[in-house]
C-alpha positions in Angstrom: -31.9 -8.5 -51.4 -35.6 -7.6 -50.9 -35.3 -7.2 -47.1 -32.2 -4.9 -47.4 -34.0 -2.8 -50.0 -37.1 -2.4 -47.7 -35.0 -1.5 -44.7 -32.8 0.9 -46.7 -35.9 2.7 -48.1 -37.4 2.8 -44.6 -34.3 4.3 -43.1 -34.0 6.9 -45.8 -37.6 7.9 -45.5 -37.7 8.0 -41.7 -34.4 9.8 -41.0 -33.6 13.4 -41.8 -30.0 12.8 -41.0 -29.0 9.5 -42.6 -25.5 9.5 -41.1 -26.5 10.3 -37.5 -26.7 7.3 -35.2 -28.8 7.6 -32.1 -29.3 5.9 -28.7 -32.6 4.7 -27.3 -32.8 7.9 -25.3 -32.7 9.9 -28.5 -29.2 11.2 -28.0 -27.1 11.5 -31.1 -23.8 9.7 -31.3 -21.2 12.0 -32.7 -18.9 9.9 -34.8 -18.5 7.4 -37.6 -18.9 3.6 -37.0 -15.8 1.8 -37.9 -16.1 -1.7 -36.4 -18.5 -4.1 -34.6 -17.1 -6.3 -31.9 -19.1 -9.5 -32.2 -18.3 -11.1 -28.9 -18.8 -7.9 -26.8 -21.8 -6.7 -29.0 -20.2 -3.3 -29.1 -20.3 -0.8 -32.1 -17.1 1.2 -32.2 -17.2 4.9 -33.4 -14.4 7.2 -34.2 -14.6 11.0 -33.8 -11.7 13.2 -34.7 -12.7 15.6 -32.0 -12.6 12.9 -29.3 -9.5 11.1 -28.1 -9.9 7.3 -28.4 -12.7 5.2 -29.8 -16.4 5.5 -28.7 -17.9 2.2 -27.7 -21.6 1.7 -27.7 -23.5 -1.5 -26.8 -25.7 -2.5 -29.7 -28.7 -3.0 -27.4 -28.5 0.7 -26.4 -29.0 1.8 -30.1 -32.4 3.0 -31.3 -34.5 0.4 -33.1 -33.9 2.1 -36.4 -30.1 2.0 -35.9 -30.2 -1.7 -34.8 -32.0 -2.4 -38.1 -29.4 -0.3 -39.8 -26.6 -2.2 -38.2 -28.2 -5.5 -39.3 -27.7 -4.6 -42.9 -24.3 -3.0 -42.4 -21.1 -4.6 -43.8 -19.6 -4.0 -40.3 -21.9 -6.6 -38.9 -21.3 -9.1 -41.6 -17.5 -8.8 -41.2 -17.6 -9.2 -37.4 -18.5 -13.0 -37.3 -15.7 -15.1 -35.7 -13.6 -17.2 -38.1 -13.8 -20.3 -35.9 -16.1 -22.1 -36.5 -16.5 -20.9 -40.0 -20.3 -21.0 -39.7 -21.4 -20.2 -36.1 -25.0 -20.6 -35.1 -25.6 -16.8 -35.4 -24.3 -16.8 -39.0 -26.5 -19.7 -40.0 -29.5 -17.9 -38.4 -28.6 -14.7 -40.3 -28.5 -16.7 -43.6 -31.8 -18.3 -42.9 -33.4 -14.9 -42.1 -31.8 -13.2 -45.1 -33.1 -16.0 -47.4 -36.5 -16.7 -45.9 -37.7 -13.1 -45.5 -37.4 -12.1 -49.2 -38.6 -15.5 -50.4 -41.7 -15.3 -48.3 -42.5 -11.7 -49.5 -41.8 -12.6 -53.1 -43.9 -15.7 -53.0 -46.9 -13.8 -51.6 -46.2 -11.1 -54.2 -46.2 -13.7 -57.0 -49.5 -15.2 -55.8 -51.1 -11.7 -55.7 -49.7 -10.9 -59.1 -51.2 -14.1 -60.5 -54.6 -13.2 -59.2 -54.4 -9.6 -60.6 -53.0 -10.6 -64.1 -54.2 -14.1 -64.8 -57.3 -14.2 -62.5 -56.0 -17.5 -61.0 -56.2 -17.8 -57.2 -54.7 -21.2 -56.8 -51.8 -21.1 -54.4 -50.5 -24.3 -56.0 -50.1 -22.5 -59.3 -48.3 -19.7 -57.5 -45.9 -22.0 -55.7 -45.1 -24.0 -58.9 -44.7 -20.8 -61.0 -42.6 -19.0 -58.4 -40.2 -21.9 -57.7 -39.9 -22.9 -61.3 -39.6 -19.4 -62.6 -36.8 -18.4 -60.2 -34.9 -21.6 -60.7 -35.0 -21.2 -64.5 -34.1 -17.5 -64.3 -31.1 -18.1 -62.0 -29.9 -21.1 -63.9 -29.8 -19.3 -67.3 -28.3 -16.2 -65.7 -25.6 -18.3 -64.1 -24.8 -20.2 -67.3 -24.4 -17.0 -69.3 -22.3 -15.5 -66.5 -20.1 -18.6 -66.7 -19.8 -18.4 -70.5 -19.0 -14.7 -70.2 -16.0 -15.4 -68.0 -14.8 -18.3 -70.3 -15.4 -16.9 -73.8 -15.5 -13.2 -73.1 -18.2 -10.8 -74.2 -18.4 -9.0 -70.9 -21.6 -7.3 -69.9 -23.3 -7.8 -73.3 -23.2 -11.6 -72.8 -24.6 -11.3 -69.3 -27.4 -9.0 -70.5 -28.2 -11.3 -73.3 -28.3 -14.2 -70.9 -30.6 -12.3 -68.6 -32.9 -11.5 -71.4 -33.0 -15.2 -72.5 -33.7 -16.2 -68.9 -36.6 -13.8 -68.6 -38.0 -15.1 -71.9 -37.8 -18.8 -70.8 -39.3 -18.1 -67.3 -42.0 -16.1 -69.0 -42.9 -19.1 -71.2 -42.9 -21.3 -68.1 -45.1 -19.0 -66.0 -47.5 -18.5 -68.9 -47.8 -22.3 -69.2 -48.5 -22.6 -65.5 -51.2 -19.9 -65.6 -52.6 -20.7 -69.0 -51.9 -17.2 -70.4 -49.7 -15.5 -73.0 -46.0 -14.9 -72.5 -46.5 -11.2 -71.9 -48.8 -11.8 -69.0 -46.3 -14.4 -67.7 -43.5 -11.7 -67.8 -45.8 -9.2 -66.2 -46.6 -11.6 -63.3 -42.8 -12.1 -62.7 -42.0 -8.4 -62.8 -45.1 -7.4 -60.7 -44.1 -9.8 -57.9 -41.0 -7.7 -57.3 -43.0 -4.5 -56.8 -45.7 -6.2 -54.7 -43.1 -8.0 -52.6 -41.2 -4.8 -51.8 -44.4 -3.0 -51.0 -45.5 -5.8 -48.7 -42.1 -5.7 -46.8 -42.3 -1.9 -46.4 -46.0 -2.1 -45.3 -45.1 -4.7 -42.7 -42.4 -2.6 -41.2 -44.5 0.6 -41.3 -47.6 -1.1 -40.0 -45.7 -2.6 -37.1 -44.6 0.9 -36.0 -48.1 2.4 -36.4 -50.4 -0.4 -35.2 -48.5 -1.9 -32.3 -47.0 -0.5 -29.1 -43.4 0.5 -29.6 -42.2 -1.7 -26.8 -43.9 -4.8 -28.4 -42.3 -3.9 -31.8 -38.8 -3.7 -30.2 -39.4 -6.9 -28.3 -40.3 -8.7 -31.5 -37.2 -7.5 -33.3 -35.0 -8.2 -30.3 -36.2 -11.7 -29.7 -36.9 -12.9 -33.2 -34.2 -11.2 -35.2 -31.4 -9.4 -33.4 -30.7 -11.9 -30.7 -30.7 -15.1 -32.9 -28.3 -13.6 -35.4 -25.9 -12.3 -32.7 -26.5 -8.6 -33.0 -27.4 -8.3 -29.3 -26.5 -10.5 -26.4 -29.6 -10.7 -24.2 -32.3 -12.9 -25.8 -35.0 -11.0 -24.0 -33.9 -7.4 -23.8 -36.6 -4.9 -22.8 -34.5 -1.8 -23.6 -37.4 0.5 -24.5 -37.7 4.1 -23.4 -41.5 3.8 -23.6 -41.7 0.7 -21.5 -39.3 2.2 -18.9 -41.4 5.3 -18.6 -44.6 3.3 -18.5 -43.2 1.1 -15.7 -42.2 4.2 -13.7 -45.7 5.7 -14.2 -47.4 2.5 -13.1 -45.1 2.3 -10.0 -46.0 5.9 -9.2 -49.7 5.1 -9.4 -49.3 2.0 -7.2 -47.3 4.0 -4.6 -50.1 6.6 -4.6 -52.8 4.0 -3.9 -50.6 2.4 -1.3 -50.1 5.7 0.5 -53.8 6.4 0.3 -54.7 3.0 1.8 -52.2 3.6 4.6 -53.6 7.0 5.4 -57.1 5.7 5.5 -56.0 2.9 7.9 -54.3 5.4 10.2 -57.4 7.6 10.3 -59.6 4.6 11.0 -57.4 3.6 14.0 -57.3 7.1 15.3 -61.0 7.5 15.3 
């Protein structure tokens, strides 16, 4: 999954201690996560040096670790069994499908411009949808035949190669180019799509206020999929410190105004 790849790369690149989980305050959580309680929105840690489990509210985790929890198997295994597809699980599925598809579609359009010099978004949409459908169809067929007639990984690899060849023919027909350019467009979309996903995440951290970035992730991603409970959580160290600073400034002006009024009455 493209989104998972982007988030994993981001987490590896931005954390010197990959296995250390942290709170919003920056404090390190000593222990290993073993379970996520979906109803309580609690991540449970175990530490051999501490008696009993350590329970941390998911909204109290740092933004990076909330993203990390989002792609963790602990979160996927925590959904309740009744109903089989709760609203949060449906939202997670839509998010998991729409995000990589949108990135790959944009990547396909850019690849078509770079390789075939065709800027039509209609060509990109037709080539993207048709190419992926053909590729998945051929791969699934050969995977099925591999399970029925044997052949193992060789049959699957052969089917994947045939699928790439067929979708390359299709893309080359859409873009009026040769088969090698069609294959290049398909492969280049993977690189461009991943780069766009990573750039989006990094740009959000660099260009926007951290509080606004956290608010976006909390309201648009974490809350709808059930990772956090509050649909509008403003758990941001920066925002809390900013609020305290503004309150201090307001108190200072209020004290100054009161002092001026007292001096005016005295005179």
